[in-house]
Legacy VTK file of the C-alpha trace (Angstrom):
# vtk DataFile Version 3.0
C-alpha trace
ASCII
DATASET POLYDATA
POINTS 701 float
16.275 -17.368 41.810
19.175 -15.669 40.571
21.296 -18.738 40.603
18.939 -20.632 38.375
18.948 -17.574 36.195
22.482 -17.943 35.703
22.596 -21.285 35.149
19.989 -21.076 32.175
21.975 -22.110 28.972
22.295 -18.572 26.771
20.125 -18.289 23.686
23.595 -17.442 21.659
27.143 -18.410 22.593
30.295 -18.257 21.157
33.283 -20.528 21.121
36.234 -20.963 18.849
37.797 -23.254 16.606
41.496 -21.506 16.409
41.424 -18.135 14.648
37.209 -18.567 13.981
34.805 -17.558 16.297
31.365 -19.648 16.020
28.391 -17.794 16.713
25.652 -20.337 17.743
21.776 -19.481 18.271
20.190 -22.139 20.316
16.558 -20.808 20.580
14.689 -24.213 20.286
12.667 -25.539 18.009
13.399 -23.290 15.629
15.877 -20.756 16.570
13.489 -17.529 16.179
14.644 -14.526 15.985
13.487 -13.204 19.525
14.795 -9.867 21.160
17.037 -12.105 23.092
18.352 -13.768 20.095
19.025 -10.957 18.571
20.787 -8.662 21.218
22.906 -11.835 21.511
23.794 -11.665 17.645
24.643 -8.068 17.552
27.143 -8.714 21.054
28.179 -11.537 19.935
29.324 -10.013 16.382
30.524 -7.102 17.702
32.922 -8.663 20.332
34.315 -11.144 17.487
34.660 -7.804 15.174
36.457 -6.383 18.055
38.591 -9.424 18.999
42.251 -8.852 17.405
42.444 -12.618 17.753
39.308 -13.745 15.283
40.143 -13.661 11.621
36.254 -15.155 10.950
32.770 -15.647 12.006
30.824 -18.642 11.404
27.082 -17.853 12.263
25.448 -21.692 13.156
22.639 -22.956 14.792
22.128 -25.244 16.727
18.877 -28.495 16.687
17.289 -29.196 13.470
17.598 -25.845 11.652
18.923 -22.384 10.740
16.885 -19.615 11.894
13.413 -20.387 10.484
12.299 -16.809 11.175
10.591 -14.202 13.444
9.564 -15.032 17.088
6.043 -15.156 16.900
5.020 -14.385 20.186
6.208 -10.576 19.392
3.857 -10.417 15.995
1.482 -7.008 16.792
3.795 -5.498 19.661
5.981 -2.819 19.007
9.612 -3.182 17.688
12.212 -3.264 20.383
15.799 -2.506 19.431
17.963 -4.035 18.450
15.785 -4.561 15.406
16.866 -7.267 13.026
18.128 -4.391 10.382
20.378 -3.209 13.203
21.756 -6.695 13.863
22.234 -6.859 9.940
23.837 -3.216 10.202
26.777 -4.711 12.368
27.260 -7.858 9.772
27.457 -5.602 7.019
29.684 -3.208 9.110
32.248 -6.191 10.517
35.883 -5.930 9.247
35.953 -9.689 8.855
34.364 -11.917 6.749
31.000 -13.328 8.273
30.087 -17.046 6.482
26.381 -18.311 7.442
26.401 -22.236 7.913
22.377 -23.103 6.731
20.864 -26.509 7.492
17.157 -27.236 8.098
15.225 -23.826 7.119
16.338 -20.475 6.632
13.035 -18.742 6.602
12.164 -14.783 6.441
14.456 -13.029 9.099
16.329 -15.948 8.709
17.379 -15.966 5.285
17.547 -12.178 5.399
20.255 -13.083 8.200
22.137 -15.161 5.920
21.989 -12.487 3.252
23.430 -10.047 5.278
26.681 -12.539 5.998
29.599 -12.292 3.223
29.044 -16.263 2.377
26.930 -18.946 2.709
27.357 -22.502 3.017
24.706 -25.099 3.229
23.771 -28.983 3.350
21.706 -30.319 0.200
18.869 -31.113 2.289
18.576 -27.301 3.592
15.459 -24.835 1.995
15.465 -21.067 2.058
12.428 -18.599 1.499
10.967 -15.297 2.179
7.350 -16.234 3.381
5.853 -12.853 4.655
3.319 -12.362 2.067
1.900 -15.338 3.545
1.171 -13.282 6.624
0.169 -9.633 4.720
3.319 -8.339 4.975
6.742 -8.004 3.064
10.254 -8.755 4.517
11.683 -6.076 6.762
14.914 -7.021 7.431
16.169 -5.789 3.803
15.253 -9.012 2.079
13.709 -7.107 -0.910
16.952 -5.669 -1.574
19.571 -7.850 -0.740
17.856 -10.835 -2.687
17.487 -9.439 -6.354
21.409 -8.348 -5.721
21.804 -12.273 -5.434
19.780 -13.731 -7.321
18.601 -11.350 -9.796
15.228 -9.462 -9.908
13.054 -12.026 -11.494
14.158 -14.800 -9.252
13.813 -12.540 -6.260
9.893 -11.404 -7.824
8.885 -14.953 -7.986
10.078 -16.162 -4.304
8.877 -13.243 -2.378
5.462 -12.555 -4.324
5.189 -16.557 -3.653
6.238 -16.942 -0.211
7.309 -20.244 -1.309
10.724 -22.199 -0.639
13.518 -23.325 -2.742
15.752 -25.955 -1.887
19.519 -25.726 -1.604
20.647 -26.984 -5.172
18.024 -24.151 -6.292
19.623 -21.482 -4.200
23.150 -22.423 -5.566
22.119 -22.135 -9.153
20.467 -18.594 -8.277
23.186 -17.395 -6.507
21.917 -17.276 -3.025
23.773 -19.869 -1.669
27.956 -19.944 -2.285
28.403 -23.777 -1.444
26.752 -26.885 -0.794
28.282 -29.856 1.546
27.431 -33.359 1.354
29.486 -33.581 4.655
30.106 -31.742 7.782
28.844 -28.154 7.901
30.315 -27.050 10.323
33.650 -28.079 9.394
32.987 -26.568 5.793
31.789 -23.204 7.087
35.150 -23.098 9.209
37.359 -23.803 6.578
35.281 -21.438 4.105
35.676 -18.665 6.430
39.448 -19.418 7.057
40.230 -18.937 3.492
38.118 -16.013 3.139
40.108 -14.540 5.633
43.296 -15.276 4.175
42.079 -13.675 0.874
40.690 -10.492 2.525
37.156 -11.870 0.598
34.539 -9.779 1.915
31.992 -9.107 -0.660
28.674 -7.188 0.564
25.405 -8.045 -1.115
24.485 -4.358 -0.544
27.498 -3.112 -2.594
26.779 -5.573 -5.590
24.706 -3.933 -8.622
25.250 -6.147 -11.530
21.936 -8.577 -11.146
19.337 -5.298 -10.549
21.030 -3.238 -13.338
20.245 -6.018 -16.024
16.456 -5.159 -14.930
16.904 -1.194 -15.394
14.450 -0.304 -17.884
12.870 -3.501 -18.036
9.351 -2.383 -16.985
7.908 -5.920 -18.275
9.480 -7.566 -15.383
7.456 -5.678 -13.140
4.084 -6.022 -15.442
4.682 -9.523 -15.655
4.743 -10.054 -11.928
1.962 -7.826 -11.332
-0.093 -9.848 -13.963
0.864 -13.230 -12.042
0.040 -11.908 -8.802
-3.796 -10.704 -10.275
-4.149 -14.155 -10.811
-2.637 -15.885 -7.821
-3.467 -13.434 -5.284
-6.108 -11.582 -6.247
-7.277 -8.754 -3.938
-4.129 -8.849 -1.210
-1.845 -6.315 -1.033
1.100 -7.422 0.585
2.539 -8.956 -3.236
1.740 -5.275 -5.019
4.050 -4.134 -1.952
6.752 -6.939 -2.448
7.061 -5.677 -5.967
7.478 -2.230 -5.357
10.090 -2.993 -2.895
12.241 -5.058 -5.164
11.797 -2.421 -7.911
13.018 0.098 -5.597
15.900 -2.369 -5.051
16.807 -1.446 -8.626
15.990 2.187 -8.869
17.614 3.389 -5.670
20.688 3.286 -3.319
20.852 0.506 -1.279
20.130 2.478 2.227
17.012 4.159 0.392
15.603 1.166 -0.501
16.106 -0.288 3.222
14.294 2.889 4.494
11.335 2.470 1.775
11.307 -1.583 2.391
11.034 -0.771 6.359
8.031 2.004 5.315
6.062 -0.621 3.228
6.621 -3.221 5.814
5.138 -0.936 8.449
2.316 -0.039 6.875
1.525 -3.607 6.075
1.618 -4.492 9.536
-1.037 -1.908 10.341
-3.535 -3.120 7.797
-6.557 -5.063 8.364
-5.111 -7.936 5.499
-2.220 -8.619 7.481
-4.313 -8.783 11.099
-6.455 -11.624 9.228
-3.583 -13.315 7.146
-1.716 -13.399 11.054
-5.160 -14.566 12.263
-4.953 -17.678 10.148
-1.405 -18.163 10.815
-2.326 -18.883 14.907
-5.677 -20.404 13.900
-4.176 -23.110 12.342
-1.469 -23.914 14.707
-4.554 -23.766 17.291
-6.576 -26.177 15.338
-3.988 -29.023 16.143
-4.795 -28.678 19.940
-7.713 -31.050 20.889
-8.715 -31.364 24.400
-8.269 -35.154 25.348
-5.474 -35.598 22.779
-1.933 -34.642 24.449
1.596 -35.486 23.730
1.718 -38.530 25.526
-1.544 -39.887 23.188
-0.691 -42.898 21.570
0.012 -42.421 17.687
-0.452 -46.177 15.488
1.955 -46.160 12.749
0.360 -45.687 9.458
2.770 -48.196 7.077
0.319 -49.259 5.096
-3.393 -47.698 3.979
-6.486 -48.661 1.495
-9.055 -46.833 -0.272
-12.265 -48.200 -0.581
-13.728 -46.366 -4.297
-11.385 -45.027 -7.148
-13.969 -42.440 -7.940
-12.940 -38.840 -7.722
-12.843 -38.621 -4.229
-11.205 -41.957 -3.987
-8.508 -41.724 -6.294
-7.703 -38.051 -5.015
-7.163 -39.292 -1.269
-4.896 -42.453 -2.484
-2.804 -39.965 -4.306
-2.451 -38.091 -0.972
-1.344 -41.044 0.374
1.205 -42.299 -2.142
2.881 -38.965 -2.346
3.379 -39.228 1.138
5.197 -42.448 0.512
2.686 -44.502 2.102
1.973 -47.653 -0.005
-2.072 -47.876 -0.424
-4.331 -50.361 -1.957
-7.162 -49.304 -3.913
-10.410 -51.121 -3.910
-13.372 -51.084 -6.068
-16.092 -53.553 -7.314
-15.709 -53.644 -11.076
-12.384 -53.897 -13.245
-13.727 -50.620 -15.488
-14.481 -48.414 -12.402
-10.662 -49.534 -10.877
-8.977 -49.157 -14.161
-10.701 -45.311 -14.449
-9.918 -44.261 -11.433
-6.325 -45.920 -12.145
-5.858 -43.989 -15.470
-7.219 -40.430 -13.487
-4.437 -40.601 -11.098
-2.023 -41.417 -13.772
-3.364 -38.533 -15.795
-2.951 -36.271 -12.506
0.360 -37.013 -11.803
1.382 -36.698 -15.416
-0.272 -33.357 -15.675
1.797 -32.533 -12.360
5.368 -33.187 -13.614
4.686 -31.776 -16.948
4.178 -28.462 -15.137
7.472 -29.138 -13.042
5.614 -29.849 -9.834
7.272 -33.218 -9.422
10.059 -35.200 -11.649
8.796 -37.284 -13.946
10.382 -40.423 -12.731
8.479 -39.686 -9.519
5.385 -40.375 -11.430
5.934 -44.410 -11.914
7.261 -44.333 -7.838
4.065 -43.288 -6.957
2.061 -45.070 -9.178
4.160 -47.908 -8.316
2.844 -47.426 -4.363
-0.706 -48.127 -5.473
-1.997 -51.403 -5.473
-5.435 -52.214 -7.297
-7.856 -54.844 -6.187
-11.256 -55.955 -6.524
-11.288 -57.796 -3.011
-12.298 -56.357 0.083
-9.884 -59.442 1.984
-7.104 -57.290 0.629
-7.642 -54.493 3.003
-6.387 -56.999 5.568
-3.062 -55.800 6.061
-3.872 -51.943 6.464
-3.107 -49.967 9.201
-5.642 -46.994 7.908
-8.456 -47.938 5.857
-10.604 -45.173 4.543
-14.068 -45.028 2.842
-14.719 -43.039 -0.309
-17.963 -44.541 -1.815
-21.172 -43.167 -2.665
-22.862 -40.469 -0.140
-25.766 -42.869 1.318
-25.982 -44.273 4.586
-27.082 -47.361 3.843
-24.294 -48.062 1.371
-21.492 -46.785 3.759
-22.981 -48.909 6.602
-22.861 -51.824 4.249
-19.373 -51.083 3.550
-18.244 -50.398 6.917
-19.708 -54.003 8.082
-17.470 -55.665 5.330
-14.459 -53.566 6.617
-14.940 -54.669 10.219
-14.649 -58.340 8.789
-11.657 -57.709 7.245
-9.523 -54.842 8.711
-6.817 -56.031 11.424
-7.094 -55.030 15.052
-6.103 -51.513 15.714
-6.787 -50.366 12.350
-7.994 -46.784 11.969
-11.457 -47.200 9.920
-12.043 -43.767 8.653
-15.355 -42.684 6.291
-14.953 -39.914 3.789
-18.613 -38.669 4.568
-19.239 -34.722 4.003
-22.556 -34.632 5.846
-23.432 -38.232 7.133
-23.761 -39.083 10.638
-20.605 -40.762 11.679
-21.916 -42.242 14.543
-24.432 -44.535 12.717
-21.540 -45.707 10.391
-19.365 -46.393 13.065
-22.518 -48.378 14.629
-22.325 -50.961 11.718
-18.777 -52.085 12.913
-17.909 -53.859 16.309
-15.657 -51.442 17.112
-16.788 -47.621 17.312
-13.911 -46.377 19.048
-11.804 -46.942 15.681
-13.900 -45.012 13.572
-13.388 -41.363 12.352
-14.725 -38.949 9.947
-11.750 -37.776 7.222
-13.480 -35.165 5.129
-11.340 -34.503 2.316
-12.197 -31.717 -0.127
-12.277 -32.094 -3.594
-9.959 -32.483 -5.459
-8.582 -34.023 -2.572
-4.886 -34.101 -3.777
-5.025 -30.202 -3.974
-7.427 -29.129 -1.214
-5.023 -28.326 1.983
-7.988 -28.917 4.416
-9.212 -32.241 6.559
-12.361 -32.152 8.308
-11.560 -34.894 11.015
-14.672 -35.668 12.291
-15.033 -37.263 16.234
-17.719 -39.701 16.673
-19.400 -39.886 20.240
-17.080 -42.863 20.861
-13.975 -42.173 18.819
-10.842 -43.126 20.642
-8.150 -40.262 21.405
-5.551 -42.364 20.136
-7.287 -42.596 16.529
-7.591 -38.740 16.452
-4.246 -38.417 17.384
-3.257 -40.930 14.479
-5.431 -38.865 12.077
-3.931 -35.572 13.151
-0.387 -36.757 12.692
-1.747 -38.402 9.404
-2.487 -34.942 8.310
0.746 -33.206 9.052
2.207 -36.290 7.375
0.023 -35.772 3.845
0.271 -32.138 3.778
-3.066 -31.133 5.043
-4.450 -28.419 7.967
-6.763 -30.931 10.260
-9.616 -28.997 12.138
-11.505 -31.548 14.605
-15.456 -31.198 13.813
-18.440 -33.074 15.940
-20.919 -34.963 14.396
-23.938 -32.989 13.070
-25.852 -32.514 9.832
-22.795 -31.391 7.060
-20.410 -30.843 10.113
-19.132 -27.298 9.661
-18.289 -26.247 6.433
-21.545 -27.828 4.528
-23.595 -26.682 7.395
-22.738 -23.213 6.960
-23.099 -23.445 3.127
-26.781 -24.298 3.187
-27.410 -21.218 5.086
-25.368 -19.328 1.902
-27.362 -21.257 -0.318
-30.674 -20.315 0.874
-30.290 -16.850 0.904
-28.537 -17.258 -2.839
-31.751 -18.741 -3.985
-34.105 -16.141 -2.359
-31.940 -13.459 -3.753
-32.276 -14.628 -7.217
-36.291 -15.082 -6.916
-36.267 -11.504 -5.195
-34.497 -9.880 -8.393
-30.818 -10.261 -8.702
-29.970 -12.799 -11.455
-26.752 -15.785 -10.607
-23.922 -13.701 -12.384
-24.594 -10.995 -9.985
-24.767 -13.233 -7.176
-21.761 -14.799 -8.443
-19.763 -11.651 -9.369
-20.387 -10.116 -5.363
-18.795 -13.088 -3.834
-16.137 -12.992 -6.604
-15.399 -9.089 -5.797
-15.164 -9.992 -1.917
-12.368 -12.579 -3.078
-14.231 -15.904 -3.735
-12.652 -17.844 -6.406
-16.198 -18.308 -7.498
-19.931 -17.602 -6.413
-22.415 -20.377 -5.683
-24.051 -20.747 -8.797
-20.981 -21.020 -10.857
-19.949 -23.778 -8.030
-23.041 -25.664 -8.720
-22.748 -26.038 -12.116
-18.900 -27.343 -11.510
-20.157 -30.159 -8.863
-23.129 -30.917 -11.163
-26.754 -29.675 -10.130
-28.351 -33.184 -10.810
-26.458 -34.262 -7.232
-28.532 -31.040 -5.105
-31.659 -32.559 -7.247
-31.786 -36.385 -6.570
-30.936 -35.491 -2.651
-34.270 -33.095 -2.975
-36.358 -35.506 -4.463
-35.132 -38.323 -2.061
-36.363 -35.884 0.998
-39.415 -34.535 -0.724
-37.984 -31.162 -1.315
-38.285 -28.708 -3.907
-36.010 -25.472 -5.394
-38.392 -24.179 -8.187
-35.777 -22.912 -10.923
-33.076 -25.373 -9.539
-35.490 -27.945 -10.657
-36.510 -26.699 -13.492
-33.229 -26.558 -15.084
-32.478 -29.942 -13.884
-35.495 -31.550 -16.125
-34.319 -29.967 -18.833
-30.858 -31.511 -18.664
-29.266 -28.751 -17.676
-26.844 -30.232 -14.761
-24.087 -27.435 -15.326
-20.533 -27.741 -16.958
-20.255 -31.258 -17.974
-23.652 -31.164 -19.985
-22.591 -27.507 -21.070
-25.725 -25.461 -19.760
-26.982 -25.040 -15.785
-27.156 -21.888 -14.407
-24.689 -20.640 -17.371
-24.013 -21.814 -20.414
-20.673 -23.113 -21.461
-19.152 -23.281 -24.777
-17.513 -26.473 -26.019
-13.819 -27.165 -24.006
-14.250 -24.023 -22.099
-15.235 -23.407 -18.412
-15.956 -19.996 -18.545
-19.919 -19.195 -17.435
-21.905 -17.351 -19.593
-25.152 -15.947 -18.801
-27.623 -17.469 -20.555
-31.156 -15.523 -21.158
-32.899 -18.765 -20.914
-32.180 -18.888 -17.190
-33.056 -15.652 -16.562
-36.907 -16.258 -18.370
-37.164 -19.099 -16.162
-36.568 -16.771 -13.139
-38.843 -14.717 -14.073
-41.659 -16.997 -14.682
-41.272 -18.544 -11.337
-40.967 -15.334 -9.329
-44.524 -14.388 -11.025
-45.724 -17.832 -10.343
-44.755 -17.489 -6.120
-46.467 -13.733 -6.240
-42.923 -12.162 -5.731
-42.178 -8.536 -6.886
-38.838 -8.308 -8.111
-36.775 -5.542 -7.511
-32.898 -3.975 -7.869
-30.812 -5.505 -5.053
-27.547 -3.747 -4.295
-24.436 -5.526 -4.272
-23.951 -4.570 -0.330
-27.050 -6.346 0.601
-26.026 -9.441 -1.721
-23.038 -9.733 0.620
-24.565 -9.183 3.601
-27.564 -11.353 2.943
-24.816 -14.315 1.862
-22.262 -13.825 4.827
-24.350 -12.992 7.643
-26.344 -16.032 7.600
-22.526 -18.217 7.593
-21.641 -16.084 10.731
-24.996 -17.033 12.707
-24.738 -20.384 12.014
-21.047 -20.598 12.953
-22.271 -19.129 15.845
-24.685 -21.846 16.574
-21.754 -24.427 15.718
-19.568 -22.989 18.319
-22.667 -22.934 20.724
-22.899 -26.570 20.345
-19.549 -27.605 20.509
-19.793 -28.769 16.831
-16.320 -26.807 16.297
-13.843 -26.022 19.631
-13.143 -22.565 18.468
-13.651 -19.495 15.991
-10.703 -19.647 14.214
-11.304 -23.303 13.828
-14.373 -22.540 11.413
-12.222 -19.957 9.872
-9.755 -22.425 8.838
-12.422 -24.567 7.495
-13.644 -21.579 5.134
-10.279 -20.585 4.045
-8.733 -23.987 2.855
-12.008 -25.813 1.969
-14.097 -23.406 0.313
-12.005 -20.351 -0.963
-12.632 -17.442 1.989
-10.300 -15.271 0.855
-7.432 -15.135 3.517
-7.125 -11.560 3.369
-10.714 -11.534 5.057
-9.563 -13.990 7.812
-12.565 -15.986 7.588
-16.273 -15.514 8.396
-15.856 -15.449 12.380
-12.915 -13.114 12.183
-14.895 -11.058 9.700
-17.565 -10.437 11.774
-15.412 -9.514 14.527
-13.653 -7.311 12.186
-16.706 -5.516 10.768
-17.892 -5.335 14.769
-19.885 -7.994 16.020
-22.225 -5.722 17.501
-22.747 -3.915 13.668
-23.279 -7.299 12.404
-25.700 -8.517 15.139
-27.547 -5.076 14.475
-27.963 -5.788 10.300
-28.887 -9.374 11.113
-31.692 -8.181 13.178
-32.685 -5.511 10.489
-32.612 -8.434 7.873
-35.012 -10.675 10.305
-37.358 -8.432 10.348
-37.916 -9.090 5.950
-35.743 -12.418 5.819
-36.624 -14.581 8.489
-34.618 -17.622 10.579
-31.499 -17.118 9.013
-30.966 -13.747 10.772
-32.252 -14.342 14.055
-29.106 -13.518 16.068
-27.672 -16.845 17.691
-27.949 -16.157 21.350
-23.951 -16.509 21.485
-24.040 -13.383 19.574
-26.187 -11.400 21.449
-24.537 -12.182 24.314
-20.741 -11.010 22.715
-22.556 -8.079 21.324
-24.381 -7.133 24.713
-21.111 -7.439 26.175
-18.771 -5.397 23.413
-16.806 -8.017 22.517
-16.170 -10.847 19.663
-15.550 -14.411 18.526
-11.703 -13.763 19.425
-12.563 -12.899 23.060
-14.227 -16.186 23.644
-11.791 -18.526 25.908
-9.396 -21.340 24.326
-10.949 -24.634 25.057
-8.977 -26.507 27.900
LINES 1 702
701 0 1 2 3 4 5 6 7 8 9 10 11 12 13 14 15 16 17 18 19 20 21 22 23 24 25 26 27 28 29 30 31 32 33 34 35 36 37 38 39 40 41 42 43 44 45 46 47 48 49 50 51 52 53 54 55 56 57 58 59 60 61 62 63 64 65 66 67 68 69 70 71 72 73 74 75 76 77 78 79 80 81 82 83 84 85 86 87 88 89 90 91 92 93 94 95 96 97 98 99 100 101 102 103 104 105 106 107 108 109 110 111 112 113 114 115 116 117 118 119 120 121 122 123 124 125 126 127 128 129 130 131 132 133 134 135 136 137 138 139 140 141 142 143 144 145 146 147 148 149 150 151 152 153 154 155 156 157 158 159 160 161 162 163 164 165 166 167 168 169 170 171 172 173 174 175 176 177 178 179 180 181 182 183 184 185 186 187 188 189 190 191 192 193 194 195 196 197 198 199 200 201 202 203 204 205 206 207 208 209 210 211 212 213 214 215 216 217 218 219 220 221 222 223 224 225 226 227 228 229 230 231 232 233 234 235 236 237 238 239 240 241 242 243 244 245 246 247 248 249 250 251 252 253 254 255 256 257 258 259 260 261 262 263 264 265 266 267 268 269 270 271 272 273 274 275 276 277 278 279 280 281 282 283 284 285 286 287 288 289 290 291 292 293 294 295 296 297 298 299 300 301 302 303 304 305 306 307 308 309 310 311 312 313 314 315 316 317 318 319 320 321 322 323 324 325 326 327 328 329 330 331 332 333 334 335 336 337 338 339 340 341 342 343 344 345 346 347 348 349 350 351 352 353 354 355 356 357 358 359 360 361 362 363 364 365 366 367 368 369 370 371 372 373 374 375 376 377 378 379 380 381 382 383 384 385 386 387 388 389 390 391 392 393 394 395 396 397 398 399 400 401 402 403 404 405 406 407 408 409 410 411 412 413 414 415 416 417 418 419 420 421 422 423 424 425 426 427 428 429 430 431 432 433 434 435 436 437 438 439 440 441 442 443 444 445 446 447 448 449 450 451 452 453 454 455 456 457 458 459 460 461 462 463 464 465 466 467 468 469 470 471 472 473 474 475 476 477 478 479 480 481 482 483 484 485 486 487 488 489 490 491 492 493 494 495 496 497 498 499 500 501 502 503 504 505 506 507 508 509 510 511 512 513 514 515 516 517 518 519 520 521 522 523 524 525 526 527 528 529 530 531 532 533 534 535 536 537 538 539 540 541 542 543 544 545 546 547 548 549 550 551 552 553 554 555 556 557 558 559 560 561 562 563 564 565 566 567 568 569 570 571 572 573 574 575 576 577 578 579 580 581 582 583 584 585 586 587 588 589 590 591 592 593 594 595 596 597 598 599 600 601 602 603 604 605 606 607 608 609 610 611 612 613 614 615 616 617 618 619 620 621 622 623 624 625 626 627 628 629 630 631 632 633 634 635 636 637 638 639 640 641 642 643 644 645 646 647 648 649 650 651 652 653 654 655 656 657 658 659 660 661 662 663 664 665 666 667 668 669 670 671 672 673 674 675 676 677 678 679 680 681 682 683 684 685 686 687 688 689 690 691 692 693 694 695 696 697 698 699 700
């Protein structure tokens, strides 16, 4: 056993290039800053500093990236020395220049490590960032103190509060990186280290003051950052703490700023918001693990794609594919429909370019990847065909029969249905094993979620290909089973039933929406209905012989939502801001009286319970039926597909955080008055009785 351990390659090693010590981190796949890596770097830096034969130090990494952050397996554990700040203090104390050689990504603790070095050199493809706010925390290794000293306060605020990465050229322009090289990174780093040793040049960011001095007395910088966060990260604590920490870099000496950053970071780590955001971080990774789909499962190459339907959804899907460099044939039945679809795609791309989200030249590049067609035969060369036509089973089956006639053998055939039976659609083909549901969320070119619907006969290779496609086009995939509405829409219906009843019982649409908005949703069910169009639900109710007293009356009056200027709310010309309408309140009062309902005042706390607990209950039933693999998958669907606030962790995590036994008791109480939606699912009864939560369920094999 001892001999085997001795043969294990070290996670940190040192070699020499003449008088330059090269310290290499080798902790694949992302060279995370585990305790062993931190210990190794600390020992190596101290040894090199003490070695009279060493003139300078280069800090580099093996593999595909520089240090890309902390070791996620250490999240939630007590800190173990040496912590990162101890390692960085040793670099600060070095009597010899230290050069960071950056390739791949330098993220979180990786960028903090680089910022503690005296010089930073990077390849042009490198990217850097401090993404900690996405985990509900802030940088804890001096990032909030060193980055403002390198890049200025405005740039630091933008990077730290957003958590977004920037490229090497932008980092060079900002002063974060000192040199960008096109050739051999290691050679460039060694040469820079040797030159700086000869000069005796050892600038430390901790000693620099000119960039932070610029911001002293300019409270407007911080006010603007807070205003931006109120819009972009409403309800989240970490961005505000990040602003405070950067402000400390301006107002306090370095060591005091470091101590303040550490205190803020520790406070956030213990917070409910950070626990929720870390839950989503891990849930996103777990969602890609699907039983029956392993590393050896074949993944088809998607060299070309076809999308059937150039409407809002089809056009958005075509944009996703083209933006990932996949040539796509966009097929419609009429030239006007095709022209409208292409015009919308171009308009969306041009709007993105105007906002700075892409280069103007890329608009034509991406449009050039989209080939318009009126012939189904033109899908013959596609490796992936996605149907995005009207949400009607008969129409979709007819389209799939046509796809089956033209698609080549081995092509993945996908339906974008949001509610319909994927097995019934697959049965319209002679190859149901090739059929899968790919439920994009509108707008498809923006929303991160992709529900992958596994049919009864969907091949494992088709699933593996779908998961790989999601990663390629920048989506977060969740594999779900075939049921009415899948995961998201099925749970949404439970919420919708209660929203309708609340309005009849005494609440008004604006009160219901405000309760969810204050919880953290971008909008409530009534504003969302107006955005989607009330006529869609009206048509479905008519087809199924269902009624919704108030909604049906609104539709009969031509109040279909934003597109007609009036729905549950009214809208001024050119505005999407919902305005409460006394005419709607009058209709609600009339229908409640007709139904014999005595209206009452309803508190916001009751509104929230009645909207959210039925979702949790339906989520439990979905788990019981095997329609979702794990509670975290449901949370991912709701955070990335329906706007559940990430700081609340999704519906299943929210119930666990509340205490599942307490949630169960509240359901029982509400069930006495409000019926079946609140009768606890057997899974909830079992877990509550055992003193457990959804997080205690075993992972699928």
